N, C-alpha and C positions, 0 to 999 in steps of 0.2 A: 494429560494431553496440552500440547499446544494450540492456541486459538488465534487468528490473525483477525482483526476488525479495521475494515477499511471505511474512513470517515471524509466526507467532502460538501462541498459545495454543489447542489443540484444532483445529477444522477451520475457523477464521474466514478464513484466509488462501485455503482452497481455494475455500470459497463464495463467498468476495468476487471471488475470478477467474470465477468462473461467472456471477455477477451482471452483472459488468463485461461479459462474453462476450454475454450476453443484449441488451446495448444496442449494442456494438460489433463484435460477431461475433467469430470465433475469433481469439486473440493467441498467435501464435506464440513470443514474447520473454517471457512472464510465466509465473514459477516459483512455485512454492510449498514452503513447508517448515512442517509443523505440530509443534508440541509435544505429544504425547498424554498423558493422563493417567497411563499408566503407563511414562511415559519420564522421564529425567532429562538433567541437562546432555550428560552424554557422548553419549547416542543422537541428543539434536538436534544437537549439534556435528557428529557422524560425518555425519548426514544432510544439514546446510548443506553440509558440505565437499564431498560426492559430488556435489551440484548447483553451486556455486559454482564448483569446480574444473574443472567442464567447461563453463562459459561461455566464451565470447569476446567482448572489447569492454567497455566500460564499464558496471559492475554498480551498480544502485541497490537499497538495500534499504529497504522499508517494513517496519515492526515495530507489532504492535497497541498496545503498552504500553510507555512508558519505565519502566526499573526492573524490568520482567518478564526470565524468564530468556530469551526469544529475542532481545530487544533486548540484553540483558547480554552474551551468547554472541558475538553479532556485533560489538559493543563492543569487546571482548577481542580481537576478529581484527583489527579497524582499529588498537588499540595495538600489537598486534604486526606490524604491517607490513601486512595486507590492503588492497588497493585497492578500497575499498567506499566509498559515499556512503548513510549511514542517517540515517533520518526516523523518528519514533516516531508513534504516534496516527494510525494510517493510517485513512481511509475511503474511501468509494466517489468522492465527487467528485474527490479528490487523484489517485485512480488513473486516472479518463477524463481526467482535465485532463493527467496524465502520458503517457498513451498516445496522447491527441488532438495533443500536442505533437510528440511523436516522428514522426505520421503527417505533419506537416505542415512537418518540420524546424527547428521552434523550440525554445527553451529553457521548461520549464514553472517555474512560480513556485509550487512546490509548497506550501511553509507558508501561503501567502495562499489557496491555492486550497483547502487542508484547512479553513482557518478558515472561510472564507465558505460553504462547505458546510454549516454549522451555522448553522440559521436558527431563530428561534422564530416559527413560523408562525402563532401566535394574534396575537401582537403585529401582524404583517404584515398580517394581516386586520383587525383592529382599526385600524390607519392608513391602510389603503386606503379611497379615497374611493368610495363606491357610488352608482350615478345610483338612488334609490329608484323613479323614475318608469318605468324600462325594465323594472323585476320585474313 
């Protein structure tokens, strides 16, 4: 079974999971690890290992920020042989896309979905053709 592990500074990962569950319902295979303000690399690494080592199957990790402590620690684990797929810059569209792909048994294009989730709405509204007669 595929597992998704969200890692972040503060409670972003936990709250993102809750937001995704508002849309998709409860998600049994999403886990979170948060680096809290009073913690350092060692505490985060221990929390990560506790969850990661308990998971079975393929594990994908979404991190909040490239170069941040959570992503760096996971990167070090990969360089030391951990079997993980790591993506940084996580956002809600990429998590929803990943979970939807799991539900239908397809592969998700995580990078494309993450990028396509960022939209300049003002530009989109300006480019949209509205029929003024219908208003």
